[in-house]
N, C-alpha and C positions, 0 to 999 in steps of 0.2 A: 472582593467581589466573588459571590458564590456562583461562578459561571457554570459549574458542573451541573447545576439544577436547571439550566436553561435548555431549550430545544435548539436544534441545528439552525433554524431560521433566525432565532434571536441571536445566536452566536455570530452568524454572518453579519447581522446588523451591527452588533457591537464591534466586530472586527473592522467595520467601516471606519471607526474612529481609531485607526491604527496607533496614533501617537499616545492614546490613553493606555495602550497595552505595553508601552516601553518600560522596562524595569527602571526604577529610580536611580540605581547605582550601576556602575560599570561591572563587567564580568569579574575583573580582578579584585574589585572591592567587596565582593560577596563571597560567602563560603558555601560551596555546593553541599547538598545533602549527602549522606554516606552512600557509597557505591553499593549496589545490590549484591547479595550473596546468592548465586544461582544454584547452590546446593539446597536452598530452601524453596519449597514449593510456592511460597508466597511471593517469590520474585518472578513468577511466571503468570501471565494472564491466561495462558492456555497450556494444558498438558493433556496428553491422550489418556492418561491413567485416572482422570477424575472428570466429573461433570462440570462443564463451564460453558461460557457463551460461544466458544468455537464449535460446539456440538449442535448449534441451532440449525433448524431447517425452515424454509419458507412455508407458511401455512398453505393449505389447499394444494399441495404438490406432493406427488408420490415419489418422494426422495428418501434416501437412507444415509445415515451417518456411517461411513465405511471405515472409521478409524480402527476398530477392533481387529479387522482382518487385512488392513492396508499393507501393501508391499513396500511402500515408500513413506518418507517423512516430509513434512512441510515446515519450514522455518519461516514464520510470518512476523513481519515487523510493522507494527501499527503506525498510522499517521499521527500528526499532532492532535492531541486532545487537551493540551495544557495552554491556558490563556492568561494565567496570572502574571502580575508584574512584580511580585516580591522577590523572585529570583529569576535568573536566566534559564535555569533548568529545574525540572520537576523533582519532587521527592517521591521515590517509589513507595514510601510508607504512607502517602496521602490516601487514606481510605476513600474519601469522597471522589477524588480524581480517578482512582482505580475503578470504582463502581461506574463512573461515567464512561471510561474507556471500554469497560467490559460490555456495557449495554448499547454501545454504539459501534465502534470500529471492529471489535472482536466479534460481536454479534452479527453484523451485517456485511463484514468484509472477510475476516478470517474463515468464517463458516463456508464461504464459497469453495474452500479447498478440502473440506472434510470428507468428500467422496474419493479424493485422490491419495490422501496420506494422513498419517498421524500428525496432528497440528501442535507445534511448539511455538508459543508466542511470548517472548520475554517482556517483562516490564523494564523500563530503562529511564534514566534521567533525561527525558526528552527535552529538547530546546523549546522554549516558549514561542508562540506564534510570531511574535515581533521579530525574532531572529531572522526570519526570511525577508524582512523589510528594512533591516538595519544596514544602511549604506554609509553611515558616518564614521564607522570605526571597526575594530576587530571583534567587538563583543558578540555579535550574532554568530560569526564563524566559530569563535571559541566555544560558544554554547553547543553548536552542532558537533564540534569535535569531541566535547565531553560526552555528549549523548552517544556518539559512535563508539567511544571506548567501552561503554556498557554493552552495546550490541555485539561488539567484537568479543568481549569476555563471555557473554551469554552463548555465542556460537562456539567458542572454544570449549565451554563446559558441555554444551550439547554434543559436540563431536566426541569428547572424551568419555561421557557417561550415558548418552542416550542413543546415539546413532547406530553403533554396532555394524558399520559397513553397509548400511542400507542406502538406496538411492534417495536423492534429496531434491526437493523443490524449494527454491528461495523465492519469497514473495513479499512485497511491501508496497505501500501506497504513500505518496507525498513525502513527508519526512522519512517515513519508513522505506520508501523506494530509494531515497537518497542514500540511506545507510545500507540498503541491500546492494546498491551499485558499488559502494566501497567494499563490501564483503567479497564480492566477486573479484575485485582487484587484489585483495589481500590473501584470499584463500584458494581461488580457483584458476585465475589467469595463468599462474606460473607453477601450478601443481598438477601434473598430468594425472596422477592417481586419483586425486580428489575430483578433478574435472570429469573423469569417467563416470563418477557417481552423480553428476549433475543432470537431473531430468530436464529442467528448464528453470529460468529465472523470470519472474513476472515483476518488472520494474515499472510500476504504473504511477502516473502522475508526478514524475520527476524529470530530470534532464539528462537521461542517458543518451549518448551520441551513437551514431551509426558505426563509428570507429572507436568506440569506448575502450576496447580491450585489444591486447596483442593477439590473443588466441581464440577468444569467444566471440561469436558472431550473432547478429540478429537471426532469429529462427526464420527460415525461408518458407515454411509451410506448417500445417496443423499438427504434424507428428514428429517433426525434427526434435532431437534431444541434444543436450550439451550446449544450449544456446539461450538467448533471452528475447522476450517480447517487451514492448513498451508503447505507451501512448499517452497523450494529453488531449482531452475531449473539449471541443469548442463548437460554437455555432457554425453552420455551413456558410461559407463566403468570407470568413474571417481570415486575414493574412497577418502573420506575426513574424517579422524577420528574425528576432532573436532565437526563434525555434528552428530556423533553417539548420539542417545538419543533425537534428535530433532523430533518434530512432522512432519510427512510428509503424505499428502493426495494426492491421485491421482485425479486430477481435470477432468479426462475423465470418471472415474467411481465413484468418491467420496468415494472410499474405502480406507482402511488402509493396505490392503494386498500388496504383492510384485509381483503380476501378471502384466505382460506387457499388457497394453491396446493399441490396434492398432490405427493407425492414423484415421481409418474409424470412430472412436468414437469422433474425434475432430470436433466439430460443426463449428469451424472457428476461426482462429487467426486474429487479427487486428493490423496492423502496426501503428507507431506513427502518421502518417498523416491521418489515418482513411478513406483512399480512397477506400479500398476494404476489403472484407472478404475472407480470404484464408482458404477454407474448407480443412480438413484433413492435416493441415500444419505439424503436428508431432504426434508421439506416446507419451506414458508416462509410467514410471515404477518407483515405490518407491524402493530405495536402501539405507539402513542405514542412514536415515535422509535426503537424497537427492532425488530429483525428476529427474530421468534420462530421457533424450529425444534424439531422433535422430535429428541432426541439420537440420533445414529447408532448402529446396532448393530454396525458394523464398526470396527476399531481405526484409529487414525491421526488422529483429530479430537478432541483432549483439551480439556477445559475449562481456563480460565485460573485456577489456584488460587494465591491469595495470602493467607496468614494475616493477619488484621487488616483485610482488605478483603472482607467477606462479600458485598458487592454484585457483586464480580467472580467469585465462585464459580459464578455462573450463565452466565458469559461464554464464548463460543467464539471469542474474539478472534483467537487464533492461527490459526484455521481460517476466517476471514472470506472468504478467497479460495479456499482449498482445497475447501470444501464445495460451491462453485458454479463450480469451475474450468472445466468444459466450457461451461456457460451463458455465462460471461464471455468465453471464447474465441470462441464463435460470435457473441455479441452485438457484440463489438468489431469483428469483420470485417463484420457486417451493417450497422453504423452507418457504416463507411467506404464501403461500397457505396451506402448511401443518400445520403451526402454527395456522392459523385462523380456522381450522376445529374443 
């Protein structure tokens, strides 16, 4: 299936037939593609030393790519863009998949951070979408574990060869947010020296808990550093007990309270094509581990529709970043300034 040529709405439709995306053989019966070599530029979807999709800016907006003079770095981990069923994990040498990743998640998600820092985004042997729906055995988790070994190796290479002691933003969405959550466990939670360089972590669209770490806490406000923010976006009025206890930040106020923030505080959403900035696109309110919103009246921010998974029909998972693009962009830059004071 040449899914990389399809648009996001078509992918959501196909994802509705989740069973069709299940790899034919078990994880242990397949041979993963070779691990990436992060000394090679081709193993990175974004590097600040070259032109790539992370340099993008929304049209009709007076914005600037600040990577050339940025004081901080951003280590961005992209979400799932691999839907094939031939293997449980993607091949980083798959040129078609890489083009799709670059023109979607790197273009319209990683770019939200290019005002705050130099953007590094590794390619990795991401787990196929079905991994998140695999409840019958260990295959899905094994695929996610393999993907994380690449992300961890990429971060180790980044620290050794690129960082040079600079402050760091960790950011990821969905599968990328899951791996980012693990990075904080492995590298920051028990390392005071490295933790001092953490500006903030944006753990978006994953399941980071309020007590996820021993030493790192959810950010209490818009300028706190050394902390993390997290949210999962859904229709107003939806209640989902499995998310009770998850960290939820309001990206319009950067507070942890349950007050409703009006759409007037939304600096602008950006759709997948980045052709416009939609000011005041929606409000936001934290409710029991979920971020409630009023559904936008403008196109470009679809719900996540999966037949057989009614709890997801209320989800704006694909727009977790897009709905708050400008707020994220401004906040990341503001936290870097707060860190450097």
